Structures are given as C-alpha cells and as structure tokens.
BARO-590460 format. One record per residue: residue in one letter; chain; z, x, y of N, C-alpha, C in turn. Coordinates in Angstrom, 3 decimals, padded with zeros to 6 digits. Layout:
<sites>
A:A:Z:X:Y:Z:X:Y:Z:X:Y
...
</sites>
This chain:
<sites>
X:A:-025.004:011.247:-000.139:-023.759:011.983:-000.125:-022.514:011.772:001.286
X:A:-021.281:011.420:000.609:-020.289:011.092:001.551:-020.593:011.443:002.892
X:A:-021.036:011.081:004.165:-021.014:012.191:005.535:-020.077:011.805:006.235
X:A:-019.316:010.561:006.466:-018.460:010.152:007.401:-017.068:009.801:007.019
X:A:-015.773:010.150:007.405:-014.297:009.659:006.515:-014.561:007.788:006.628
X:A:-013.465:008.185:005.132:-013.370:006.805:004.961:-012.105:006.898:005.248
X:A:-011.265:005.917:005.450:-010.185:005.277:006.133:-009.322:004.501:004.313
X:A:-008.450:004.979:003.839:-007.785:004.535:002.849:-006.610:003.622:003.540
X:A:-006.302:002.082:003.482:-005.180:001.879:003.972:-003.981:001.154:003.113
X:A:-002.833:001.884:003.687:-001.919:000.675:002.385:-001.578:-000.499:003.154
X:A:-000.628:-001.778:002.865:-000.559:-002.877:003.686:000.745:-002.866:004.068
X:A:001.807:-002.787:003.219:003.182:-003.664:003.709:003.542:-001.769:004.138
X:A:004.020:-002.237:005.247:005.021:-001.298:006.283:003.912:-000.135:006.159
X:A:002.693:-000.797:006.339:001.690:000.557:007.320:000.833:-000.331:008.425
X:A:-000.099:-001.423:007.918:-000.231:-002.329:009.238:000.803:-003.796:009.166
X:A:001.597:-003.757:008.989:002.661:-004.817:009.103:004.384:-004.615:008.935
X:A:004.807:-004.553:009.489:006.446:-004.373:009.031:006.773:-005.365:007.886
X:A:006.980:-004.835:006.733:007.554:-005.608:005.472:009.175:-005.874:005.416
X:A:009.924:-005.100:006.275:010.898:-004.586:006.217:012.204:-006.315:005.653
X:A:011.703:-006.424:007.799:012.911:-007.535:007.563:012.674:-008.895:006.673
X:A:011.613:-009.581:006.587:011.756:-010.832:005.644:010.627:-010.704:004.881
X:A:009.548:-009.773:004.071:009.010:-009.794:003.158:009.821:-008.427:001.807
X:A:009.491:-007.598:002.407:010.199:-006.817:001.617:012.010:-007.727:000.871
X:A:012.548:-008.466:001.372:013.572:-008.987:000.874:013.416:-010.007:000.144
X:A:012.608:-010.919:000.658:012.143:-011.883:-000.738:011.267:-011.289:-001.682
X:A:010.626:-010.562:-001.863:009.988:-009.690:-002.960:011.285:-009.350:-003.731
X:A:011.923:-008.827:-003.399:012.642:-008.161:-004.320:014.000:-009.350:-005.162
X:A:014.170:-010.288:-004.303:015.027:-011.032:-004.725:014.191:-011.945:-005.507
X:A:012.544:-011.884:-005.399:011.247:-013.029:-006.701:011.856:-011.748:-007.539
X:A:011.470:-010.588:-007.452:011.563:-009.509:-008.865:012.580:-009.646:-009.604
X:A:013.865:-009.625:-009.060:015.243:-009.705:-009.820:015.375:-010.908:-010.559
X:A:015.161:-011.857:-009.957:014.841:-012.998:-010.599:014.845:-013.402:-011.838
X:A:012.985:-012.776:-011.162:011.783:-012.693:-012.496:012.799:-011.780:-013.873
X:A:012.966:-010.972:-013.752:013.472:-010.084:-014.492:014.633:-010.568:-015.227
X:A:015.516:-010.778:-014.442:016.740:-011.729:-015.038:016.733:-012.908:-016.009
X:A:015.428:-013.419:-015.707:014.882:-014.658:-016.818:014.373:-013.947:-017.667
X:A:013.412:-013.044:-017.501:012.696:-012.678:-018.852:012.726:-011.304:-019.739
X:A:013.967:-011.140:-018.650:014.903:-009.627:-019.648:016.094:-010.437:-020.273
X:A:016.349:-011.171:-019.549:018.139:-011.797:-020.671:018.899:-011.079:-019.682
X:A:018.612:-010.761:-018.329:019.885:-009.961:-018.123:020.343:-010.584:-016.379
X:A:021.807:-009.943:-016.115:022.466:-010.858:-015.532:021.711:-010.335:-013.879
X:A:022.305:-010.616:-012.703:021.592:-010.458:-011.609:021.774:-009.395:-011.735
X:A:022.863:-009.076:-011.288:023.113:-007.269:-010.832:022.492:-006.833:-011.526
X:A:022.453:-007.254:-013.099:021.705:-005.481:-013.813:020.501:-005.689:-013.452
X:A:020.219:-006.904:-013.218:018.649:-007.259:-013.097:017.755:-006.176:-011.606
X:A:018.880:-006.367:-010.453:018.987:-005.693:-009.321:018.432:-003.866:-009.391
X:A:019.836:-003.805:-010.396:019.903:-002.116:-010.595:018.370:-001.969:-011.365
X:A:018.195:-002.389:-012.738:016.879:-001.810:-013.105:015.770:-001.871:-012.883
X:A:015.759:-002.797:-011.409:014.503:-003.177:-010.257:014.559:-001.797:-009.962
X:A:015.629:-001.573:-009.182:015.597:-000.102:-008.461:015.115:001.020:-009.254
X:A:015.745:001.411:-010.043:015.483:002.476:-011.154:014.000:002.313:-011.166
X:A:013.398:001.703:-011.418:011.853:001.220:-012.214:011.096:001.989:-010.558
X:A:011.292:001.021:-009.611:010.498:001.536:-008.650:011.068:002.649:-007.791
X:A:012.276:003.533:-008.065:011.873:005.099:-007.219:011.998:005.907:-009.118
X:A:011.237:005.440:-010.026:011.256:006.425:-010.829:009.753:006.593:-011.316
X:A:008.925:005.257:-010.815:007.454:005.364:-011.022:006.662:004.491:-009.678
X:A:007.403:004.405:-008.628:007.085:003.909:-007.308:006.167:002.559:-007.637
X:A:006.798:001.791:-008.471:006.239:000.597:-008.596:007.237:-000.338:-009.598
X:A:007.603:-001.070:-009.316:008.551:-001.880:-010.185:007.869:-002.270:-011.344
X:A:006.191:-003.021:-011.468:005.650:-003.543:-012.179:005.240:-002.328:-013.296
X:A:005.157:-001.175:-013.125:004.965:000.374:-014.055:006.055:-000.021:-014.445
X:A:006.955:000.276:-014.818:008.726:000.087:-015.437:008.586:-001.139:-016.560
X:A:008.229:-002.255:-015.787:008.200:-002.848:-016.729:006.872:-003.408:-017.954
X:A:005.831:-002.954:-016.829:004.904:-002.608:-018.464:004.966:-001.503:-019.499
X:A:005.729:-000.539:-018.696:005.598:000.310:-019.117:006.677:000.114:-020.921
X:A:008.244:-000.601:-019.895:009.289:-000.670:-021.081:009.477:-001.772:-021.914
X:A:008.416:-002.676:-020.967:009.286:-004.264:-021.818:007.847:-004.643:-021.804
X:A:006.727:-004.460:-021.732:005.750:-005.374:-022.218:005.408:-006.420:-021.842
X:A:005.249:-006.577:-020.212:005.433:-007.391:-019.393:004.069:-007.586:-019.299
X:A:003.384:-008.809:-019.222:001.903:-009.793:-018.555:002.386:-008.693:-017.150
X:A:001.230:-008.096:-016.641:001.191:-008.104:-015.083:000.550:-009.394:-014.239
X:A:-000.069:-009.785:-014.668:-000.826:-010.979:-013.680:000.304:-011.903:-013.493
X:A:001.066:-012.303:-014.749:002.295:-013.556:-014.323:003.405:-012.803:-013.141
X:A:003.786:-011.774:-013.877:004.553:-011.203:-012.784:004.302:-010.729:-011.532
X:A:002.853:-010.301:-011.227:002.537:-010.412:-009.717:002.637:-011.938:-009.113
X:A:002.183:-012.753:-009.794:001.825:-014.007:-009.239:002.611:-014.591:-009.117
X:A:003.956:-014.572:-009.782:005.195:-015.166:-009.714:006.187:-014.969:-008.515
X:A:006.147:-013.141:-008.758:006.805:-012.359:-007.414:006.362:-012.702:-005.932
X:A:004.913:-013.310:-005.842:004.796:-013.053:-004.602:003.855:-014.235:-004.374
X:A:005.306:-015.126:-004.433:005.143:-016.474:-003.544:005.713:-017.206:-002.736
X:A:005.103:-016.996:-001.490:006.322:-017.554:000.317:006.033:-018.789:000.680
X:A:007.304:-019.510:000.911:006.984:-020.784:001.401:006.472:-020.914:002.975
X:A:006.770:-019.570:003.716:005.686:-019.774:004.990:005.529:-018.048:005.393
X:A:004.686:-018.155:005.029:004.608:-016.554:004.873:004.018:-016.328:006.504
X:A:003.384:-016.982:006.896:002.825:-016.454:008.513:003.944:-016.683:009.304
X:A:005.238:-016.963:008.864:006.488:-017.040:009.653:007.228:-015.429:009.345
X:A:006.671:-014.928:008.545:007.655:-014.088:007.767:007.237:-012.496:008.426
X:A:005.148:-012.238:008.580:004.971:-011.196:008.933:005.559:-010.875:010.719
X:A:005.301:-009.580:010.479:006.116:-008.832:011.925:004.595:-007.692:011.906
X:A:003.963:-008.060:012.787:003.135:-007.381:013.681:003.059:-006.621:014.567
X:A:002.178:-005.669:015.109:002.190:-005.322:016.550:000.984:-005.354:017.653
X:A:000.861:-006.032:018.672:-000.272:-006.425:019.478:-000.985:-005.113:019.101
X:A:-002.395:-005.270:019.363:-003.074:-004.365:019.696:-003.769:-003.857:018.150
X:A:-003.398:-004.153:017.225:-003.512:-003.772:015.836:-005.158:-004.194:015.510
X:A:-005.586:-004.657:015.600:-006.969:-005.116:015.613:-008.165:-003.742:016.647
X:A:-007.673:-004.004:017.745:-008.386:-002.768:018.250:-007.817:-001.702:018.231
X:A:-006.620:-001.541:017.691:-006.433:000.188:017.421:-007.943:000.699:016.273
X:A:-007.936:-000.926:014.871:-008.416:-000.702:013.696:-010.188:-000.669:014.388
X:A:-010.634:-001.297:015.130:-011.863:-000.870:015.298:-012.333:000.211:016.334
X:A:-011.214:000.682:016.909:-011.685:002.172:017.872:-012.145:002.954:015.985
X:A:-011.507:003.131:015.196:-011.264:003.987:013.734:-012.810:004.312:013.375
X:A:-013.945:005.340:013.732:-015.197:005.565:013.257:-014.948:005.462:011.604
X:A:-016.014:005.005:011.116:-015.752:004.996:009.573:-015.594:004.223:008.653
X:A:-015.705:003.902:007.454:-015.139:002.602:006.323:-014.144:002.487:006.436
X:A:-013.392:001.425:006.059:-012.043:000.892:005.796:-011.502:000.565:004.806
X:A:-010.922:000.854:004.091:-010.742:000.053:002.659:-009.063:-000.093:002.003
X:A:-008.330:-001.110:002.149:-007.545:-001.348:001.784:-006.861:-001.016:000.271
X:A:-005.782:-000.102:-000.041:-005.343:000.142:-000.905:-003.869:-000.065:-001.196
X:A:-003.351:-001.609:-002.158:-001.925:-001.498:-001.959:-001.639:-002.184:-003.640
X:A:-000.282:-001.517:-003.787:-000.184:-002.027:-004.909:000.476:-003.210:-004.952
X:A:000.654:-004.230:-004.236:000.540:-005.730:-003.671:-000.648:-007.077:-004.900
X:A:-000.579:-007.948:-005.048:-001.533:-008.894:-006.113:-002.474:-008.901:-004.441
X:A:-004.001:-009.415:-005.433:-004.981:-009.461:-004.061:-004.602:-011.073:-003.973
X:A:-003.909:-012.235:-004.639:-003.907:-013.324:-003.682:-002.809:-013.006:-002.635
X:A:-002.046:-012.092:-001.965:-000.984:-011.415:-001.158:-001.674:-011.001:-000.315
X:A:-002.452:-009.723:-000.658:-002.817:-009.046:000.021:-003.449:-009.536:001.525
X:A:-005.047:-010.262:000.247:-006.048:-011.311:001.503:-005.076:-012.369:002.432
X:A:-004.167:-012.937:001.878:-003.427:-013.766:002.666:-003.039:-013.028:003.700
X:A:-002.187:-012.111:003.788:-001.781:-010.970:005.199:-002.670:-010.468:005.501
X:A:-003.552:-010.328:005.242:-004.577:-010.218:006.190:-005.634:-011.013:006.904
X:A:-005.715:-011.623:006.732:-006.004:-012.775:006.914:-004.958:-013.651:008.452
X:A:-003.693:-013.419:007.971:-002.975:-013.291:009.125:-002.621:-012.789:010.310
X:A:-002.915:-011.753:009.769:-003.101:-009.937:010.890:-004.282:-010.518:011.691
X:A:-005.504:-010.845:011.111:-007.069:-011.196:011.659:-007.457:-010.348:011.535
X:A:-007.637:-009.520:010.933:-008.018:-007.778:010.639:-009.145:-008.383:009.023
X:A:-009.018:-008.932:008.390:-010.093:-008.970:006.879:-011.302:-008.372:007.117
X:A:-011.621:-008.702:007.959:-013.562:-008.524:008.490:-013.418:-007.246:009.013
X:A:-012.349:-006.344:009.235:-012.428:-005.330:009.479:-012.349:-004.303:008.569
X:A:-012.393:-004.957:006.951:-012.091:-003.587:005.967:-013.598:-004.125:005.164
X:A:-014.148:-002.798:004.677:-015.071:-003.124:003.813:-015.046:-002.974:002.508
X:A:-013.715:-002.979:002.211:-013.508:-003.778:000.117:-011.488:-003.826:000.507
X:A:-011.620:-004.295:000.154:-009.579:-004.664:-000.779:-009.312:-004.413:-001.956
X:A:-008.700:-003.100:-002.529:-008.248:-003.171:-003.749:-006.577:-002.916:-003.985
X:A:-006.435:-004.001:-004.773:-004.940:-004.176:-005.022:-004.665:-003.759:-006.350
X:A:-003.556:-003.665:-006.896:-003.238:-003.526:-007.978:-003.693:-004.150:-009.104
X:A:-003.981:-005.084:-009.090:-004.887:-005.949:-010.244:-006.508:-006.127:-009.705
X:A:-006.339:-005.065:-009.043:-008.295:-004.497:-008.786:-008.456:-002.933:-009.503
X:A:-007.401:-002.220:-009.835:-007.611:-000.928:-010.060:-006.972:-001.138:-011.513
X:A:-007.742:-001.901:-012.086:-006.327:-001.944:-013.732:-005.356:-001.459:-014.011
X:A:-004.172:-002.327:-012.778:-002.680:-002.265:-012.951:-002.047:-000.753:-012.855
X:A:-003.080:000.315:-012.281:-002.310:001.285:-011.732:-001.900:001.464:-010.935
X:A:-000.818:001.618:-010.858:-000.287:001.578:-008.912:-000.501:002.950:-008.376
X:A:-000.063:002.398:-007.397:000.238:004.049:-006.643:001.581:004.956:-006.896
X:A:002.121:005.964:-006.857:001.414:006.908:-006.971:000.571:007.109:-007.835
X:A:000.246:006.577:-009.507:-000.639:007.332:-010.034:-001.946:007.471:-009.537
X:A:-002.111:008.747:-010.267:-003.825:008.940:-009.713:-004.929:007.907:-010.314
X:A:-004.697:006.971:-011.061:-005.774:006.406:-011.557:-006.608:005.451:-010.629
X:A:-005.154:004.966:-009.998:-005.881:003.865:-009.167:-006.548:004.761:-007.875
X:A:-006.521:005.794:-007.626:-007.064:006.093:-006.512:-008.494:006.620:-007.186
X:A:-008.781:007.418:-008.062:-009.524:007.657:-008.610:-010.175:006.322:-009.524
X:A:-010.221:004.806:-009.432:-010.954:004.245:-009.744:-011.549:003.775:-008.193
X:A:-010.963:004.103:-007.229:-011.015:003.150:-005.810:-012.646:004.553:-005.733
X:A:-012.310:005.787:-005.677:-013.529:007.065:-005.515:-014.100:006.880:-006.032
X:A:-014.206:006.374:-007.640:-015.773:006.204:-008.517:-015.998:004.754:-008.159
X:A:-015.612:003.462:-007.532:-016.481:002.306:-007.248:-016.991:002.211:-006.356
X:A:-016.496:003.041:-005.324:-017.051:003.229:-003.987:-017.565:004.440:-003.702
X:A:-018.305:005.719:-004.454:-018.987:006.404:-004.527:-018.026:007.965:-003.736
X:A:-016.883:007.776:-003.283:-016.516:008.748:-002.041:-015.530:009.989:-002.911
X:A:-015.704:010.756:-001.750:-016.013:011.705:-002.203:-014.085:012.088:-001.448
X:A:-012.666:012.530:-002.361:-011.594:012.586:-001.326:-011.578:013.403:-000.395
X:A:-011.892:014.191:-000.108:-012.168:015.062:000.592:-012.175:014.396:002.447
X:A:-013.500:013.606:001.259:-013.958:013.096:003.066:-013.719:011.844:003.256
X:A:-011.545:011.568:002.605:-011.221:010.366:002.670:-009.677:010.640:003.710
X:A:-008.998:009.938:004.071:-008.147:010.249:004.944:-007.042:008.382:004.249
X:A:-005.746:009.071:003.372:-004.745:007.693:002.826:-003.942:007.857:004.356
X:A:-003.608:006.148:004.887:-002.779:005.667:005.587:-001.635:005.788:005.222
X:A:-000.341:005.781:005.296:000.129:005.149:004.608:002.237:005.490:004.938
X:A:003.249:004.363:004.432:004.330:004.793:005.166:004.986:005.539:003.906
X:A:004.524:005.425:002.302:005.121:006.199:000.984:004.935:007.553:001.031
X:A:005.679:008.088:001.135:005.455:010.058:000.972:004.895:010.043:-001.117
X:A:005.413:009.482:-001.937:004.854:009.948:-002.773:003.496:009.547:-002.853
X:A:003.078:008.415:-002.972:001.543:008.139:-002.066:001.286:008.574:-001.805
X:A:001.400:009.561:-000.917:000.467:010.407:000.212:000.445:011.903:-000.600
X:A:001.605:012.170:-001.729:001.526:013.172:-002.487:000.199:012.931:-003.398
X:A:000.285:012.122:-004.001:-000.932:011.888:-004.982:-002.386:011.919:-004.170
X:A:-002.249:011.345:-003.409:-003.662:011.497:-002.777:-004.050:012.711:-002.056
X:A:-002.944:013.306:-001.583:-003.092:015.261:-001.088:-003.666:015.823:-002.187
X:A:-003.100:015.701:-003.726:-002.900:016.143:-004.892:-004.713:015.935:-005.021
X:A:-004.937:015.060:-004.823:-006.470:014.812:-004.811:-008.228:015.188:-004.277
X:A:-007.035:015.806:-003.382:-007.934:016.275:-001.944:-007.912:015.390:-000.816
X:A:-007.150:014.344:-000.310:-007.721:013.405:000.459:-007.044:013.997:001.621
X:A:-006.758:013.790:003.024:-006.207:013.857:004.265:-005.230:012.731:003.924
X:A:-004.202:013.343:004.968:-002.821:011.983:004.451:-002.081:011.840:006.460
X:A:-002.176:010.504:005.937:-001.541:010.194:008.017:-000.020:008.931:007.216
X:A:001.313:009.726:007.569:002.240:009.150:007.519:003.033:008.266:008.778
X:A:002.897:007.172:007.695:003.082:006.075:009.292:004.632:005.943:008.792
X:A:005.937:006.570:010.173:007.092:006.312:009.800:008.203:007.316:010.853
X:A:008.830:006.480:011.016:009.587:007.250:011.936:010.757:008.329:012.170
X:A:010.678:009.221:011.082:011.327:009.702:010.548:011.026:011.006:011.127
X:A:011.365:012.203:011.116:011.735:013.344:012.031:011.277:014.484:010.946
X:A:011.178:014.363:010.158:011.201:015.657:009.302:008.911:015.665:009.003
X:A:008.589:016.559:009.077:007.263:016.603:008.708:006.379:018.004:007.856
X:A:006.534:017.204:006.067:006.167:017.362:005.256:005.032:018.354:005.106
X:A:004.889:019.335:004.124:003.474:019.830:004.248:002.712:019.185:003.857
X:A:002.839:017.945:002.877:001.687:017.254:002.517:000.800:016.167:003.798
X:A:001.828:016.413:004.386:001.148:015.452:005.564:000.134:016.006:006.474
X:A:-000.645:015.799:006.561:-001.692:015.951:007.990:-001.446:015.772:009.342
X:A:-000.713:014.555:009.441:-000.148:013.969:010.752:000.623:012.857:010.332
X:A:001.869:012.731:011.289:002.749:012.044:010.976:002.335:010.851:012.132
X:A:002.413:009.528:011.911:002.468:008.616:013.669:003.798:007.170:013.355
X:A:004.441:006.631:014.193:005.290:006.108:014.002:004.772:004.425:014.180
X:A:003.254:004.382:014.218:002.416:003.193:014.311:000.773:003.531:014.290
X:A:000.593:002.569:012.938:-000.950:002.702:013.228:-002.022:002.435:014.415
X:A:-001.345:002.224:015.062:-001.604:001.934:016.589:-002.333:002.853:017.400
X:A:-001.637:004.168:016.596:-002.003:006.107:017.684:-002.861:006.157:016.748
X:A:-003.202:005.694:015.065:-004.594:006.469:014.698:-005.333:006.907:015.799
X:A:-006.657:006.052:016.332:-007.701:006.842:017.199:-007.347:007.679:017.951
X:A:-005.854:008.164:018.091:-005.917:009.315:019.332:-005.603:010.180:018.322
X:A:-004.753:010.262:016.998:-004.782:011.794:016.644:-005.893:012.150:015.414
X:A:-006.880:011.340:015.220:-008.132:011.483:014.041:-008.766:013.250:014.654
X:A:-009.044:012.967:016.091:-009.582:014.231:015.648:-008.938:015.408:015.601
X:A:-007.266:015.126:016.053:-006.984:016.413:015.561:-006.582:016.569:014.088
X:A:-006.889:015.559:013.362:-007.167:015.997:012.068:-008.185:016.418:011.288
X:A:-008.872:016.700:012.118:-010.359:016.801:011.878:-011.232:015.757:011.813
X:A:-011.637:014.599:011.924:-012.061:013.203:011.438:-012.583:013.156:013.391
X:A:-014.099:013.309:013.303:-015.127:012.674:013.925:-016.004:011.848:014.142
X:A:-016.716:011.758:014.961:-017.638:010.361:014.452:-019.127:011.557:013.525
</sites>
C-alpha cells in the first residue's frame, strides 16, 4: 500500500521557464511542420496549431485526431534545438528545493522523452526523479487526457489520493484533481481556483507549503 505521497511534476514552465526561448522555438517548429505536412500557409498553420492547443491542451492531439499524424515523427522533428543549454532559464536552488521534498518524485510531461531527459540533465536534477513519463511513454495520451494519468498510476502502483500534481496548466490540474490528486499551481496569477490546493510563484516554495496541504513525512 502507498503510504507516502508521490510528487508528479510537469516540466516546462514548472521546473524551468520555457517561455522566453524554448516555447517560441517549439511553436515555430510546429507551425513549420504543419505548413509542410498539411500543405498550409504559415499563418493558417499557426492559427490551426493554436486552435488545437486551446481545444485539446496539446497540438499533437489535434493532429492525430484530425489528420492521422505520426506522433513519433512529429515530436522528433519539432523538438530539435540548436543550443538547448543556452535556451534554458532556471532558478538557483532548484536542486536543493526538490531534495527537501519527502516522497517519490515523477516527471509527467507532454514533451517527448529525448527533450525531457536533455532538459533534466542540463538542470542537474535527473537523479532526483524515480521515473520520467513523457507523452511518448503514456501511449501518446497527453495531458489533460485522463488516460496518461491513469497509465502512470497503474504502472507505478500509485493511489491518486496520495499524489500531488505540480503544474503551470489549470486544465491539467483539473484533470488531476478529478482523479483525486492534490494540486499545486505554479503561477503568478492572482486568482485561486477551487481546484487548486496551493498556488506558488516558484517550485522553490514547495517545501514551505507541503505541510499546509497535508503532506508530512
């Protein structure tokens, strides 16, 4: 029986800031891919990418559902970086903060494995996680689909009520909450939705709020 809590972490904009460099690069890569493979103009491809992301929470979901896109090919082609190390924006003290958290730690990202593992290595925190689940390791069921969450719970022998999802995305947190997980929203927004157990501006604050949401050793 699972007695300790398990922390499930999103990667981009949760453990590092992907907004300045990485997300713009991925967005351009996805738009170019869609323009080429769907035979669209750049503006039309960009609009469709945004539509799918807003509707499904992941562009990949829309491409698979409506166009039969090969997910492996799409993820590989759109997650290539000329100099990933220079694009990562992280906070000093990340490793120390994560080591202070009691319980298992697992990554659950909508990114592909080759990218997630490269980012974790550059952040120098790979060894702090017991498992890394990426969209290609949960049968291409991206968050906020419940299937990806359930796959992890089953594979790791976890109880949802003994898990905490740490995320920057409210739809993904809503899906976790509906399964019975505790939720921590990484954001600088002022609102505090009912689906969120705690809200923090940085994961560095996690050790300080752990007990407040009922997580003890």
